[in-house]
mmCIF file of the protein (N, C-alpha, C, O) and its ligand, coordinates in Angstrom:
data_MODEL
# 
_entry.id   MODEL 
# 
loop_
_entity.id 
_entity.type 
_entity.pdbx_number_of_molecules 
1 polymer     1 
2 non-polymer 1 
# 
_entity_poly.entity_id                      1 
_entity_poly.type                           'polypeptide(L)' 
_entity_poly.nstd_linkage                   no 
_entity_poly.nstd_monomer                   no 
_entity_poly.pdbx_seq_one_letter_code       MSIHVHVRVSGGLAVTESGELVEDYRCGCGATWTDVHRVDEGQPEI 
_entity_poly.pdbx_seq_one_letter_code_can   MSIHVHVRVSGGLAVTESGELVEDYRCGCGATWTDVHRVDEGQPEI 
_entity_poly.pdbx_strand_id                 A 
# 
loop_
_entity_poly_seq.entity_id 
_entity_poly_seq.num 
_entity_poly_seq.mon_id 
_entity_poly_seq.hetero 
1 1  MET n 
1 2  SER n 
1 3  ILE n 
1 4  HIS n 
1 5  VAL n 
1 6  HIS n 
1 7  VAL n 
1 8  ARG n 
1 9  VAL n 
1 10 SER n 
1 11 GLY n 
1 12 GLY n 
1 13 LEU n 
1 14 ALA n 
1 15 VAL n 
1 16 THR n 
1 17 GLU n 
1 18 SER n 
1 19 GLY n 
1 20 GLU n 
1 21 LEU n 
1 22 VAL n 
1 23 GLU n 
1 24 ASP n 
1 25 TYR n 
1 26 ARG n 
1 27 CYS n 
1 28 GLY n 
1 29 CYS n 
1 30 GLY n 
1 31 ALA n 
1 32 THR n 
1 33 TRP n 
1 34 THR n 
1 35 ASP n 
1 36 VAL n 
1 37 HIS n 
1 38 ARG n 
1 39 VAL n 
1 40 ASP n 
1 41 GLU n 
1 42 GLY n 
1 43 GLN n 
1 44 PRO n 
1 45 GLU n 
1 46 ILE n 
# 
loop_
_struct_asym.id 
_struct_asym.entity_id 
A 1 
B 2 
# 
loop_
_chem_comp.id 
_chem_comp.type 
_chem_comp.mon_nstd_flag 
ALA 'L-peptide linking' y 
ARG 'L-peptide linking' y 
ASP 'L-peptide linking' y 
CYS 'L-peptide linking' y 
GLN 'L-peptide linking' y 
GLU 'L-peptide linking' y 
GLY 'peptide linking'   y 
HIS 'L-peptide linking' y 
ILE 'L-peptide linking' y 
LEU 'L-peptide linking' y 
MET 'L-peptide linking' y 
PRO 'L-peptide linking' y 
SER 'L-peptide linking' y 
THR 'L-peptide linking' y 
TRP 'L-peptide linking' y 
TYR 'L-peptide linking' y 
VAL 'L-peptide linking' y 
ZN  non-polymer         . 
# 
_pdbx_entity_nonpoly.entity_id   2 
_pdbx_entity_nonpoly.name        ? 
_pdbx_entity_nonpoly.comp_id     ZN 
# 
_pdbx_nonpoly_scheme.asym_id         B 
_pdbx_nonpoly_scheme.entity_id       2 
_pdbx_nonpoly_scheme.mon_id          ZN 
_pdbx_nonpoly_scheme.ndb_seq_num     1 
_pdbx_nonpoly_scheme.pdb_seq_num     101 
_pdbx_nonpoly_scheme.auth_seq_num    101 
_pdbx_nonpoly_scheme.pdb_mon_id      ZN 
_pdbx_nonpoly_scheme.auth_mon_id     ZN 
_pdbx_nonpoly_scheme.pdb_strand_id   A 
_pdbx_nonpoly_scheme.pdb_ins_code    . 
# 
loop_
_atom_site.group_PDB 
_atom_site.id 
_atom_site.type_symbol 
_atom_site.label_atom_id 
_atom_site.label_alt_id 
_atom_site.label_comp_id 
_atom_site.label_asym_id 
_atom_site.label_entity_id 
_atom_site.label_seq_id 
_atom_site.pdbx_PDB_ins_code 
_atom_site.Cartn_x 
_atom_site.Cartn_y 
_atom_site.Cartn_z 
_atom_site.occupancy 
_atom_site.B_iso_or_equiv 
_atom_site.pdbx_formal_charge 
_atom_site.auth_seq_id 
_atom_site.auth_comp_id 
_atom_site.auth_asym_id 
_atom_site.auth_atom_id 
_atom_site.pdbx_PDB_model_num 
ATOM   1   N  N  . MET A 1 1  ? -94.650  -113.184 84.949  1.00 0.00 ? 1   MET A N  1 
ATOM   2   C  CA . MET A 1 1  ? -95.761  -112.685 85.767  1.00 0.00 ? 1   MET A CA 1 
ATOM   3   C  C  . MET A 1 1  ? -95.274  -111.546 86.642  1.00 0.00 ? 1   MET A C  1 
ATOM   4   O  O  . MET A 1 1  ? -94.460  -111.743 87.545  1.00 0.00 ? 1   MET A O  1 
ATOM   5   N  N  . SER A 1 2  ? -95.769  -110.376 86.371  1.00 0.00 ? 2   SER A N  1 
ATOM   6   C  CA . SER A 1 2  ? -95.338  -109.213 87.142  1.00 0.00 ? 2   SER A CA 1 
ATOM   7   C  C  . SER A 1 2  ? -96.229  -109.018 88.362  1.00 0.00 ? 2   SER A C  1 
ATOM   8   O  O  . SER A 1 2  ? -97.363  -109.493 88.420  1.00 0.00 ? 2   SER A O  1 
ATOM   9   N  N  . ILE A 1 3  ? -95.688  -108.327 89.299  1.00 0.00 ? 3   ILE A N  1 
ATOM   10  C  CA . ILE A 1 3  ? -96.435  -108.045 90.529  1.00 0.00 ? 3   ILE A CA 1 
ATOM   11  C  C  . ILE A 1 3  ? -97.060  -106.657 90.413  1.00 0.00 ? 3   ILE A C  1 
ATOM   12  O  O  . ILE A 1 3  ? -96.373  -105.667 90.164  1.00 0.00 ? 3   ILE A O  1 
ATOM   13  N  N  . HIS A 1 4  ? -98.360  -106.612 90.598  1.00 0.00 ? 4   HIS A N  1 
ATOM   14  C  CA . HIS A 1 4  ? -99.043  -105.323 90.545  1.00 0.00 ? 4   HIS A CA 1 
ATOM   15  C  C  . HIS A 1 4  ? -98.749  -104.529 91.803  1.00 0.00 ? 4   HIS A C  1 
ATOM   16  O  O  . HIS A 1 4  ? -98.894  -105.035 92.916  1.00 0.00 ? 4   HIS A O  1 
ATOM   17  N  N  . VAL A 1 5  ? -98.339  -103.292 91.623  1.00 0.00 ? 5   VAL A N  1 
ATOM   18  C  CA . VAL A 1 5  ? -98.123  -102.400 92.759  1.00 0.00 ? 5   VAL A CA 1 
ATOM   19  C  C  . VAL A 1 5  ? -99.279  -101.422 92.809  1.00 0.00 ? 5   VAL A C  1 
ATOM   20  O  O  . VAL A 1 5  ? -99.474  -100.625 91.891  1.00 0.00 ? 5   VAL A O  1 
ATOM   21  N  N  . HIS A 1 6  ? -100.038 -101.489 93.878  1.00 0.00 ? 6   HIS A N  1 
ATOM   22  C  CA . HIS A 1 6  ? -101.187 -100.597 94.002  1.00 0.00 ? 6   HIS A CA 1 
ATOM   23  C  C  . HIS A 1 6  ? -100.742 -99.147  94.089  1.00 0.00 ? 6   HIS A C  1 
ATOM   24  O  O  . HIS A 1 6  ? -99.732  -98.822  94.711  1.00 0.00 ? 6   HIS A O  1 
ATOM   25  N  N  . VAL A 1 7  ? -101.507 -98.299  93.461  1.00 0.00 ? 7   VAL A N  1 
ATOM   26  C  CA . VAL A 1 7  ? -101.285 -96.859  93.554  1.00 0.00 ? 7   VAL A CA 1 
ATOM   27  C  C  . VAL A 1 7  ? -102.471 -96.264  94.292  1.00 0.00 ? 7   VAL A C  1 
ATOM   28  O  O  . VAL A 1 7  ? -103.592 -96.261  93.785  1.00 0.00 ? 7   VAL A O  1 
ATOM   29  N  N  . ARG A 1 8  ? -102.222 -95.772  95.465  1.00 0.00 ? 8   ARG A N  1 
ATOM   30  C  CA . ARG A 1 8  ? -103.311 -95.210  96.256  1.00 0.00 ? 8   ARG A CA 1 
ATOM   31  C  C  . ARG A 1 8  ? -103.628 -93.793  95.803  1.00 0.00 ? 8   ARG A C  1 
ATOM   32  O  O  . ARG A 1 8  ? -102.783 -92.900  95.870  1.00 0.00 ? 8   ARG A O  1 
ATOM   33  N  N  . VAL A 1 9  ? -104.851 -93.603  95.343  1.00 0.00 ? 9   VAL A N  1 
ATOM   34  C  CA . VAL A 1 9  ? -105.315 -92.275  94.971  1.00 0.00 ? 9   VAL A CA 1 
ATOM   35  C  C  . VAL A 1 9  ? -106.409 -91.878  95.949  1.00 0.00 ? 9   VAL A C  1 
ATOM   36  O  O  . VAL A 1 9  ? -107.406 -92.584  96.099  1.00 0.00 ? 9   VAL A O  1 
ATOM   37  N  N  . SER A 1 10 ? -106.218 -90.761  96.604  1.00 0.00 ? 10  SER A N  1 
ATOM   38  C  CA . SER A 1 10 ? -107.193 -90.335  97.600  1.00 0.00 ? 10  SER A CA 1 
ATOM   39  C  C  . SER A 1 10 ? -108.537 -90.079  96.956  1.00 0.00 ? 10  SER A C  1 
ATOM   40  O  O  . SER A 1 10 ? -108.632 -89.373  95.952  1.00 0.00 ? 10  SER A O  1 
ATOM   41  N  N  . GLY A 1 11 ? -109.576 -90.655  97.537  1.00 0.00 ? 11  GLY A N  1 
ATOM   42  C  CA . GLY A 1 11 ? -110.916 -90.524  96.967  1.00 0.00 ? 11  GLY A CA 1 
ATOM   43  C  C  . GLY A 1 11 ? -111.814 -89.615  97.764  1.00 0.00 ? 11  GLY A C  1 
ATOM   44  O  O  . GLY A 1 11 ? -112.967 -89.403  97.388  1.00 0.00 ? 11  GLY A O  1 
ATOM   45  N  N  . GLY A 1 12 ? -111.313 -89.070  98.860  1.00 0.00 ? 12  GLY A N  1 
ATOM   46  C  CA . GLY A 1 12 ? -112.161 -88.159  99.619  1.00 0.00 ? 12  GLY A CA 1 
ATOM   47  C  C  . GLY A 1 12 ? -111.942 -88.280  101.113 1.00 0.00 ? 12  GLY A C  1 
ATOM   48  O  O  . GLY A 1 12 ? -111.403 -89.270  101.608 1.00 0.00 ? 12  GLY A O  1 
ATOM   49  N  N  . LEU A 1 13 ? -112.370 -87.258  101.808 1.00 0.00 ? 13  LEU A N  1 
ATOM   50  C  CA . LEU A 1 13 ? -112.226 -87.217  103.256 1.00 0.00 ? 13  LEU A CA 1 
ATOM   51  C  C  . LEU A 1 13 ? -113.595 -87.008  103.895 1.00 0.00 ? 13  LEU A C  1 
ATOM   52  O  O  . LEU A 1 13 ? -114.474 -86.356  103.331 1.00 0.00 ? 13  LEU A O  1 
ATOM   53  N  N  . ALA A 1 14 ? -113.748 -87.576  105.078 1.00 0.00 ? 14  ALA A N  1 
ATOM   54  C  CA . ALA A 1 14 ? -114.974 -87.352  105.823 1.00 0.00 ? 14  ALA A CA 1 
ATOM   55  C  C  . ALA A 1 14 ? -114.638 -87.374  107.313 1.00 0.00 ? 14  ALA A C  1 
ATOM   56  O  O  . ALA A 1 14 ? -113.719 -88.070  107.744 1.00 0.00 ? 14  ALA A O  1 
ATOM   57  N  N  . VAL A 1 15 ? -115.390 -86.608  108.084 1.00 0.00 ? 15  VAL A N  1 
ATOM   58  C  CA . VAL A 1 15 ? -115.198 -86.591  109.532 1.00 0.00 ? 15  VAL A CA 1 
ATOM   59  C  C  . VAL A 1 15 ? -116.455 -87.151  110.184 1.00 0.00 ? 15  VAL A C  1 
ATOM   60  O  O  . VAL A 1 15 ? -117.566 -86.684  109.934 1.00 0.00 ? 15  VAL A O  1 
ATOM   61  N  N  . THR A 1 16 ? -116.255 -88.154  111.018 1.00 0.00 ? 16  THR A N  1 
ATOM   62  C  CA . THR A 1 16 ? -117.399 -88.778  111.669 1.00 0.00 ? 16  THR A CA 1 
ATOM   63  C  C  . THR A 1 16 ? -117.845 -87.966  112.872 1.00 0.00 ? 16  THR A C  1 
ATOM   64  O  O  . THR A 1 16 ? -117.144 -87.058  113.320 1.00 0.00 ? 16  THR A O  1 
ATOM   65  N  N  . GLU A 1 17 ? -119.021 -88.303  113.390 1.00 0.00 ? 17  GLU A N  1 
ATOM   66  C  CA . GLU A 1 17 ? -119.541 -87.598  114.556 1.00 0.00 ? 17  GLU A CA 1 
ATOM   67  C  C  . GLU A 1 17 ? -118.644 -87.784  115.768 1.00 0.00 ? 17  GLU A C  1 
ATOM   68  O  O  . GLU A 1 17 ? -118.628 -86.949  116.672 1.00 0.00 ? 17  GLU A O  1 
ATOM   69  N  N  . SER A 1 18 ? -117.896 -88.884  115.782 1.00 0.00 ? 18  SER A N  1 
ATOM   70  C  CA . SER A 1 18 ? -117.015 -89.158  116.921 1.00 0.00 ? 18  SER A CA 1 
ATOM   71  C  C  . SER A 1 18 ? -115.660 -88.478  116.778 1.00 0.00 ? 18  SER A C  1 
ATOM   72  O  O  . SER A 1 18 ? -114.774 -88.667  117.611 1.00 0.00 ? 18  SER A O  1 
ATOM   73  N  N  . GLY A 1 19 ? -115.500 -87.682  115.716 1.00 0.00 ? 19  GLY A N  1 
ATOM   74  C  CA . GLY A 1 19 ? -114.284 -86.904  115.580 1.00 0.00 ? 19  GLY A CA 1 
ATOM   75  C  C  . GLY A 1 19 ? -113.161 -87.624  114.875 1.00 0.00 ? 19  GLY A C  1 
ATOM   76  O  O  . GLY A 1 19 ? -112.001 -87.232  114.995 1.00 0.00 ? 19  GLY A O  1 
ATOM   77  N  N  . GLU A 1 20 ? -113.481 -88.658  114.150 1.00 0.00 ? 20  GLU A N  1 
ATOM   78  C  CA . GLU A 1 20 ? -112.445 -89.381  113.420 1.00 0.00 ? 20  GLU A CA 1 
ATOM   79  C  C  . GLU A 1 20 ? -112.411 -88.929  111.969 1.00 0.00 ? 20  GLU A C  1 
ATOM   80  O  O  . GLU A 1 20 ? -113.450 -88.682  111.356 1.00 0.00 ? 20  GLU A O  1 
ATOM   81  N  N  . LEU A 1 21 ? -111.209 -88.824  111.432 1.00 0.00 ? 21  LEU A N  1 
ATOM   82  C  CA . LEU A 1 21 ? -111.042 -88.439  110.038 1.00 0.00 ? 21  LEU A CA 1 
ATOM   83  C  C  . LEU A 1 21 ? -110.918 -89.708  109.196 1.00 0.00 ? 21  LEU A C  1 
ATOM   84  O  O  . LEU A 1 21 ? -109.982 -90.488  109.369 1.00 0.00 ? 21  LEU A O  1 
ATOM   85  N  N  . VAL A 1 22 ? -111.859 -89.903  108.293 1.00 0.00 ? 22  VAL A N  1 
ATOM   86  C  CA . VAL A 1 22 ? -111.887 -91.108  107.470 1.00 0.00 ? 22  VAL A CA 1 
ATOM   87  C  C  . VAL A 1 22 ? -111.497 -90.740  106.043 1.00 0.00 ? 22  VAL A C  1 
ATOM   88  O  O  . VAL A 1 22 ? -112.125 -89.886  105.416 1.00 0.00 ? 22  VAL A O  1 
ATOM   89  N  N  . GLU A 1 23 ? -110.454 -91.393  105.538 1.00 0.00 ? 23  GLU A N  1 
ATOM   90  C  CA . GLU A 1 23 ? -109.984 -91.096  104.192 1.00 0.00 ? 23  GLU A CA 1 
ATOM   91  C  C  . GLU A 1 23 ? -110.086 -92.355  103.329 1.00 0.00 ? 23  GLU A C  1 
ATOM   92  O  O  . GLU A 1 23 ? -109.637 -93.432  103.720 1.00 0.00 ? 23  GLU A O  1 
ATOM   93  N  N  . ASP A 1 24 ? -110.672 -92.198  102.174 1.00 0.00 ? 24  ASP A N  1 
ATOM   94  C  CA . ASP A 1 24 ? -110.823 -93.319  101.244 1.00 0.00 ? 24  ASP A CA 1 
ATOM   95  C  C  . ASP A 1 24 ? -109.770 -93.236  100.147 1.00 0.00 ? 24  ASP A C  1 
ATOM   96  O  O  . ASP A 1 24 ? -109.460 -92.157  99.642  1.00 0.00 ? 24  ASP A O  1 
ATOM   97  N  N  . TYR A 1 25 ? -109.223 -94.408  99.787  1.00 0.00 ? 25  TYR A N  1 
ATOM   98  C  CA . TYR A 1 25 ? -108.261 -94.472  98.691  1.00 0.00 ? 25  TYR A CA 1 
ATOM   99  C  C  . TYR A 1 25 ? -108.722 -95.546  97.709  1.00 0.00 ? 25  TYR A C  1 
ATOM   100 O  O  . TYR A 1 25 ? -109.448 -96.471  98.073  1.00 0.00 ? 25  TYR A O  1 
ATOM   101 N  N  . ARG A 1 26 ? -108.299 -95.409  96.493  1.00 0.00 ? 26  ARG A N  1 
ATOM   102 C  CA . ARG A 1 26 ? -108.610 -96.443  95.511  1.00 0.00 ? 26  ARG A CA 1 
ATOM   103 C  C  . ARG A 1 26 ? -107.480 -96.554  94.505  1.00 0.00 ? 26  ARG A C  1 
ATOM   104 O  O  . ARG A 1 26 ? -106.771 -95.588  94.226  1.00 0.00 ? 26  ARG A O  1 
ATOM   105 N  N  . CYS A 1 27 ? -107.330 -97.762  93.965  1.00 0.00 ? 27  CYS A N  1 
ATOM   106 C  CA . CYS A 1 27 ? -106.334 -98.024  92.927  1.00 0.00 ? 27  CYS A CA 1 
ATOM   107 C  C  . CYS A 1 27 ? -107.064 -98.268  91.622  1.00 0.00 ? 27  CYS A C  1 
ATOM   108 O  O  . CYS A 1 27 ? -108.240 -98.631  91.619  1.00 0.00 ? 27  CYS A O  1 
ATOM   109 N  N  . GLY A 1 28 ? -106.374 -98.071  90.521  1.00 0.00 ? 28  GLY A N  1 
ATOM   110 C  CA . GLY A 1 28 ? -106.975 -98.281  89.208  1.00 0.00 ? 28  GLY A CA 1 
ATOM   111 C  C  . GLY A 1 28 ? -107.434 -99.708  88.980  1.00 0.00 ? 28  GLY A C  1 
ATOM   112 O  O  . GLY A 1 28 ? -108.266 -99.953  88.106  1.00 0.00 ? 28  GLY A O  1 
ATOM   113 N  N  . CYS A 1 29 ? -106.907 -100.663 89.754  1.00 0.00 ? 29  CYS A N  1 
ATOM   114 C  CA . CYS A 1 29 ? -107.285 -102.063 89.603  1.00 0.00 ? 29  CYS A CA 1 
ATOM   115 C  C  . CYS A 1 29 ? -108.581 -102.379 90.326  1.00 0.00 ? 29  CYS A C  1 
ATOM   116 O  O  . CYS A 1 29 ? -109.122 -103.475 90.184  1.00 0.00 ? 29  CYS A O  1 
ATOM   117 N  N  . GLY A 1 30 ? -109.085 -101.422 91.104  1.00 0.00 ? 30  GLY A N  1 
ATOM   118 C  CA . GLY A 1 30 ? -110.349 -101.632 91.794  1.00 0.00 ? 30  GLY A CA 1 
ATOM   119 C  C  . GLY A 1 30 ? -110.208 -101.847 93.289  1.00 0.00 ? 30  GLY A C  1 
ATOM   120 O  O  . GLY A 1 30 ? -111.207 -101.878 94.009  1.00 0.00 ? 30  GLY A O  1 
ATOM   121 N  N  . ALA A 1 31 ? -108.974 -101.996 93.767  1.00 0.00 ? 31  ALA A N  1 
ATOM   122 C  CA . ALA A 1 31 ? -108.773 -102.168 95.205  1.00 0.00 ? 31  ALA A CA 1 
ATOM   123 C  C  . ALA A 1 31 ? -109.070 -100.852 95.923  1.00 0.00 ? 31  ALA A C  1 
ATOM   124 O  O  . ALA A 1 31 ? -108.845 -99.767  95.385  1.00 0.00 ? 31  ALA A O  1 
ATOM   125 N  N  . THR A 1 32 ? -109.576 -100.971 97.140  1.00 0.00 ? 32  THR A N  1 
ATOM   126 C  CA . THR A 1 32 ? -109.881 -99.779  97.920  1.00 0.00 ? 32  THR A CA 1 
ATOM   127 C  C  . THR A 1 32 ? -109.350 -99.942  99.339  1.00 0.00 ? 32  THR A C  1 
ATOM   128 O  O  . THR A 1 32 ? -109.178 -101.056 99.834  1.00 0.00 ? 32  THR A O  1 
ATOM   129 N  N  . TRP A 1 33 ? -109.099 -98.831  99.965  1.00 0.00 ? 33  TRP A N  1 
ATOM   130 C  CA . TRP A 1 33 ? -108.642 -98.804  101.358 1.00 0.00 ? 33  TRP A CA 1 
ATOM   131 C  C  . TRP A 1 33 ? -109.375 -97.702  102.085 1.00 0.00 ? 33  TRP A C  1 
ATOM   132 O  O  . TRP A 1 33 ? -109.829 -96.731  101.479 1.00 0.00 ? 33  TRP A O  1 
ATOM   133 N  N  . THR A 1 34 ? -109.486 -97.862  103.381 1.00 0.00 ? 34  THR A N  1 
ATOM   134 C  CA . THR A 1 34 ? -110.036 -96.809  104.219 1.00 0.00 ? 34  THR A CA 1 
ATOM   135 C  C  . THR A 1 34 ? -109.117 -96.617  105.414 1.00 0.00 ? 34  THR A C  1 
ATOM   136 O  O  . THR A 1 34 ? -108.873 -97.547  106.183 1.00 0.00 ? 34  THR A O  1 
ATOM   137 N  N  . ASP A 1 35 ? -108.616 -95.407  105.558 1.00 0.00 ? 35  ASP A N  1 
ATOM   138 C  CA . ASP A 1 35 ? -107.774 -95.098  106.704 1.00 0.00 ? 35  ASP A CA 1 
ATOM   139 C  C  . ASP A 1 35 ? -108.560 -94.212  107.663 1.00 0.00 ? 35  ASP A C  1 
ATOM   140 O  O  . ASP A 1 35 ? -109.229 -93.264  107.252 1.00 0.00 ? 35  ASP A O  1 
ATOM   141 N  N  . VAL A 1 36 ? -108.465 -94.541  108.948 1.00 0.00 ? 36  VAL A N  1 
ATOM   142 C  CA . VAL A 1 36 ? -109.145 -93.751  109.965 1.00 0.00 ? 36  VAL A CA 1 
ATOM   143 C  C  . VAL A 1 36 ? -108.098 -93.112  110.854 1.00 0.00 ? 36  VAL A C  1 
ATOM   144 O  O  . VAL A 1 36 ? -107.235 -93.789  111.414 1.00 0.00 ? 36  VAL A O  1 
ATOM   145 N  N  . HIS A 1 37 ? -108.187 -91.806  110.973 1.00 0.00 ? 37  HIS A N  1 
ATOM   146 C  CA . HIS A 1 37 ? -107.237 -91.075  111.803 1.00 0.00 ? 37  HIS A CA 1 
ATOM   147 C  C  . HIS A 1 37 ? -107.983 -90.433  112.961 1.00 0.00 ? 37  HIS A C  1 
ATOM   148 O  O  . HIS A 1 37 ? -109.076 -89.892  112.797 1.00 0.00 ? 37  HIS A O  1 
ATOM   149 N  N  . ARG A 1 38 ? -107.375 -90.505  114.119 1.00 0.00 ? 38  ARG A N  1 
ATOM   150 C  CA . ARG A 1 38 ? -107.962 -89.838  115.276 1.00 0.00 ? 38  ARG A CA 1 
ATOM   151 C  C  . ARG A 1 38 ? -107.535 -88.380  115.270 1.00 0.00 ? 38  ARG A C  1 
ATOM   152 O  O  . ARG A 1 38 ? -106.361 -88.068  115.472 1.00 0.00 ? 38  ARG A O  1 
ATOM   153 N  N  . VAL A 1 39 ? -108.484 -87.493  115.038 1.00 0.00 ? 39  VAL A N  1 
ATOM   154 C  CA . VAL A 1 39 ? -108.160 -86.072  114.980 1.00 0.00 ? 39  VAL A CA 1 
ATOM   155 C  C  . VAL A 1 39 ? -107.685 -85.577  116.341 1.00 0.00 ? 39  VAL A C  1 
ATOM   156 O  O  . VAL A 1 39 ? -106.875 -84.653  116.418 1.00 0.00 ? 39  VAL A O  1 
ATOM   157 N  N  . ASP A 1 40 ? -108.180 -86.179  117.400 1.00 0.00 ? 40  ASP A N  1 
ATOM   158 C  CA . ASP A 1 40 ? -107.816 -85.763  118.744 1.00 0.00 ? 40  ASP A CA 1 
ATOM   159 C  C  . ASP A 1 40 ? -106.307 -85.776  118.971 1.00 0.00 ? 40  ASP A C  1 
ATOM   160 O  O  . ASP A 1 40 ? -105.760 -84.907  119.650 1.00 0.00 ? 40  ASP A O  1 
ATOM   161 N  N  . GLU A 1 41 ? -105.650 -86.769  118.398 1.00 0.00 ? 41  GLU A N  1 
ATOM   162 C  CA . GLU A 1 41 ? -104.232 -86.941  118.642 1.00 0.00 ? 41  GLU A CA 1 
ATOM   163 C  C  . GLU A 1 41 ? -103.388 -85.902  117.901 1.00 0.00 ? 41  GLU A C  1 
ATOM   164 O  O  . GLU A 1 41 ? -102.291 -85.558  118.342 1.00 0.00 ? 41  GLU A O  1 
ATOM   165 N  N  . GLY A 1 42 ? -103.895 -85.416  116.795 1.00 0.00 ? 42  GLY A N  1 
ATOM   166 C  CA . GLY A 1 42 ? -103.255 -84.308  116.109 1.00 0.00 ? 42  GLY A CA 1 
ATOM   167 C  C  . GLY A 1 42 ? -101.832 -84.580  115.661 1.00 0.00 ? 42  GLY A C  1 
ATOM   168 O  O  . GLY A 1 42 ? -101.014 -83.660  115.647 1.00 0.00 ? 42  GLY A O  1 
ATOM   169 N  N  . GLN A 1 43 ? -101.511 -85.802  115.297 1.00 0.00 ? 43  GLN A N  1 
ATOM   170 C  CA . GLN A 1 43 ? -100.156 -86.117  114.838 1.00 0.00 ? 43  GLN A CA 1 
ATOM   171 C  C  . GLN A 1 43 ? -100.207 -86.766  113.463 1.00 0.00 ? 43  GLN A C  1 
ATOM   172 O  O  . GLN A 1 43 ? -100.015 -87.976  113.349 1.00 0.00 ? 43  GLN A O  1 
ATOM   173 N  N  . PRO A 1 44 ? -100.461 -85.991  112.425 1.00 0.00 ? 44  PRO A N  1 
ATOM   174 C  CA . PRO A 1 44 ? -100.539 -86.568  111.080 1.00 0.00 ? 44  PRO A CA 1 
ATOM   175 C  C  . PRO A 1 44 ? -99.187  -87.083  110.624 1.00 0.00 ? 44  PRO A C  1 
ATOM   176 O  O  . PRO A 1 44 ? -98.150  -86.494  110.928 1.00 0.00 ? 44  PRO A O  1 
ATOM   177 N  N  . GLU A 1 45 ? -99.208  -88.178  109.898 1.00 0.00 ? 45  GLU A N  1 
ATOM   178 C  CA . GLU A 1 45 ? -97.962  -88.727  109.365 1.00 0.00 ? 45  GLU A CA 1 
ATOM   179 C  C  . GLU A 1 45 ? -97.522  -87.924  108.150 1.00 0.00 ? 45  GLU A C  1 
ATOM   180 O  O  . GLU A 1 45 ? -98.324  -87.601  107.275 1.00 0.00 ? 45  GLU A O  1 
ATOM   181 N  N  . ILE A 1 46 ? -96.257  -87.616  108.115 1.00 0.00 ? 46  ILE A N  1 
ATOM   182 C  CA . ILE A 1 46 ? -95.730  -86.841  106.991 1.00 0.00 ? 46  ILE A CA 1 
ATOM   183 C  C  . ILE A 1 46 ? -94.917  -87.779  106.100 1.00 0.00 ? 46  ILE A C  1 
ATOM   184 O  O  . ILE A 1 46 ? -94.372  -87.347  105.084 1.00 0.00 ? 46  ILE A O  1 
HETATM 185 ZN ZN . ZN  B 2 .  ? -103.930 -101.961 92.383  1.00 0.00 2 101 ZN  A ZN 1 
# 
């Protein structure tokens, strides 16, 4: 039994009215994630 490793593929970006950057990710297995970044802070992770 192998362990599935999710592969996050970016599905799009959106900016909310409150100034948050919302990024959607999805894996081929159907799993999804949503990351919310505060644009105000201006410190993107590299
Ligand atoms: Zn997966």
